[in-house]
C-alpha positions in Angstrom: -52.8 17.5 15.8 -55.7 17.4 13.4 -55.1 13.9 12.0 -54.3 12.4 15.4 -57.3 14.0 17.1 -59.6 13.0 14.2 -58.3 9.4 14.5 -59.0 9.4 18.2 -62.5 10.7 17.7 -63.2 8.0 15.0 -61.8 5.3 17.2 -63.9 6.4 20.2 -67.0 6.9 17.9 -67.2 10.5 19.1 -68.4 13.5 17.1 -67.0 17.0 17.7 -70.3 18.0 19.2 -70.2 15.1 21.7 -66.6 15.9 22.7 -67.6 19.6 23.2 -70.4 18.5 25.5 -68.1 16.2 27.6 -65.4 18.9 27.8 -67.9 21.6 28.7 -66.6 23.8 25.8 -68.0 25.2 22.6 -68.0 23.2 19.4 -65.8 26.0 17.9 -63.1 25.2 20.5 -63.1 21.5 19.5 -63.1 22.5 15.8 -60.0 24.6 16.5 -58.3 21.7 18.3 -59.0 19.5 15.3 -57.3 22.1 13.1 -54.1 22.2 15.0 -54.7 24.4 18.0 -54.0 23.2 21.6 -56.1 23.9 24.7 -54.6 27.0 26.4 -54.4 25.6 29.9 -52.7 22.4 31.3 -55.9 21.6 33.1 -58.0 21.6 29.9 -55.3 19.6 28.0 -55.2 17.0 30.8 -59.0 16.8 30.8 -59.0 16.3 27.0 -56.5 13.5 27.3 -58.6 11.9 30.1 -61.8 12.1 28.1 -60.2 10.6 25.0 -58.2 8.0 27.0 -54.8 9.0 25.6 -51.7 10.5 27.2 -51.4 14.3 27.3 -47.9 14.1 25.6 -49.5 12.4 22.6 -51.8 15.4 22.0 -48.9 17.8 22.5 -46.7 15.9 20.0 -49.6 15.6 17.5 -48.7 11.9 17.4 -49.9 9.8 14.5 -49.2 6.5 16.3 -52.0 3.9 16.5 -54.7 4.8 19.0 -54.8 2.4 22.0 -57.8 1.5 24.1 -59.1 4.1 26.5 -57.0 4.3 29.7 -59.8 4.2 32.2 -57.5 2.7 34.8 -55.4 5.8 35.2 -55.6 9.1 37.2 -53.7 12.4 36.7 -52.4 13.9 40.0 -51.7 17.6 40.1 -47.9 18.4 40.7 -47.4 21.8 42.2 -44.2 23.3 40.8 -42.6 25.9 43.0 -44.1 24.6 46.3 -41.4 23.2 48.5 -42.3 22.1 51.9 -39.4 22.5 54.4 -37.9 19.6 56.1 -35.8 22.1 57.9 -36.3 25.7 58.9 -39.5 26.3 57.0 -40.3 28.1 53.8 -43.4 29.1 51.9 -43.9 30.6 48.4 -46.9 32.9 48.1 -46.6 32.7 44.3 -49.2 30.5 42.6 -47.3 27.4 41.3 -47.2 26.0 37.8 -49.3 22.8 37.7 -48.5 19.8 35.7 -50.0 16.3 35.9 -48.4 13.0 36.8 -50.3 10.0 35.6 -50.6 6.9 37.8 -52.8 3.9 37.9 -55.7 3.5 40.2 -54.0 0.4 41.5 -50.9 2.3 42.4 -53.0 5.1 44.1 -55.0 2.5 46.2 -51.7 0.8 47.2 -49.9 4.0 48.3 -52.9 6.1 49.5 -55.6 3.6 50.3 -57.9 6.1 52.0 -57.5 8.9 49.5 -59.7 9.7 46.6 -58.3 10.6 43.2 -59.7 14.2 43.6 -58.0 14.8 47.0 -54.3 14.1 46.2 -51.6 16.5 45.2 -47.8 16.3 44.9 -45.3 18.8 46.2 -41.5 18.7 46.8 -39.6 18.2 50.1 -36.8 20.6 50.9 -34.2 19.9 53.6 -33.0 17.0 55.7 -34.9 17.3 59.0 -37.2 14.3 58.1 -34.4 12.0 57.0 -34.3 9.0 56.8 -38.1 9.0 56.2 -38.1 11.8 53.6 -35.0 13.0 51.7 -34.3 16.4 50.3 -35.9 16.7 46.8 -38.4 13.8 47.3 -41.8 14.2 45.6 -44.4 13.9 48.3 -48.0 12.7 47.8 -50.5 14.5 50.0 -54.1 13.8 50.8 -55.6 17.3 51.2 -58.8 15.9 52.6 -57.0 14.7 55.7 -56.6 17.9 57.7 -57.4 16.6 61.2 -54.2 16.4 63.2 -53.2 13.0 64.4 -50.0 10.9 65.0 -48.8 11.0 61.4 -46.7 13.1 59.0 -48.4 16.2 57.5 -47.8 19.2 55.3 -48.7 22.2 57.3 -48.2 26.0 57.5 -47.0 27.2 60.9 -46.8 31.0 61.3 -46.7 31.5 57.5 -44.0 28.8 56.8 -44.7 25.5 55.0 -43.3 22.4 56.7 -43.4 18.6 56.3 -43.3 17.3 59.9 -44.6 14.5 62.1 -47.4 15.6 64.5 -48.1 14.1 67.9 -50.9 14.9 70.2 -49.9 15.6 73.8 -52.0 16.7 76.8 -50.9 20.3 76.1 -51.7 20.2 72.4 -49.6 19.4 69.3 -45.9 18.5 69.2 -44.0 19.0 66.0 -41.3 16.3 65.4 -38.5 15.9 63.0 -37.4 12.3 62.2 -33.8 13.5 62.0 -32.6 13.6 65.7 -30.4 16.6 65.3 -33.6 18.8 65.0 -35.3 19.0 68.4 -39.2 18.8 68.6 -41.2 21.8 69.6 -44.7 22.3 70.9 -47.4 24.6 69.4 -49.4 26.9 71.6 -52.3 29.2 71.3 -50.2 32.0 69.9 -49.2 29.9 66.8 -51.0 30.1 63.6 -51.4 26.6 62.2 -53.1 25.3 59.0 -52.8 21.7 58.0 -52.6 21.3 54.2 -52.9 17.5 54.2 -51.6 14.2 55.4 -48.5 12.8 53.7 -49.2 9.4 52.0 -45.9 8.5 50.4 -42.8 9.7 48.7 -41.0 9.2 45.4 -37.2 9.5 45.2 -35.0 10.3 42.2 -31.4 9.5 42.9 -28.3 9.7 40.8 -26.8 6.3 40.0 
């Protein structure tokens, strides 16, 4: 990593001390990175890539490829591994998920989540068929966690300890939980239910075998 990181610092006209200041770490940490060590957390690695304007995988691979211009037009979205929101009977893992980052352009984010900020979006995985054809089993779901006020839209929410992706609809009696797949009947929430809205679903990404 040393030659690549040194090349990036030279191309960006950055000193090790300046990089340490921008990263909020000690100069000794930057010195260690320049001598072959990697940041210990994915979050720090992602921040390092963002500060330097390179891809995280280039740092991991200790790539000696030519250094490109800073990628100021991109944002890294947290992808929560192990968190699967049910489009069926409901499930929820209490284990803290592994987090990786998926890099997208600001243009893409504005197009698919126009009201969301880069700091308020996360990606989880759909599990089940109750939201078909809108959302398929295994789809990656982009959620705006700043949108927690229930309305007539699709949300990720925890109901009585179970994580769901469902359409919510306001009724005179409260909230109705609706599946887009007609074989799953809607149900109403009442005062005895424990409900926490995680965020509003913005869009999905599907990976299908061809």
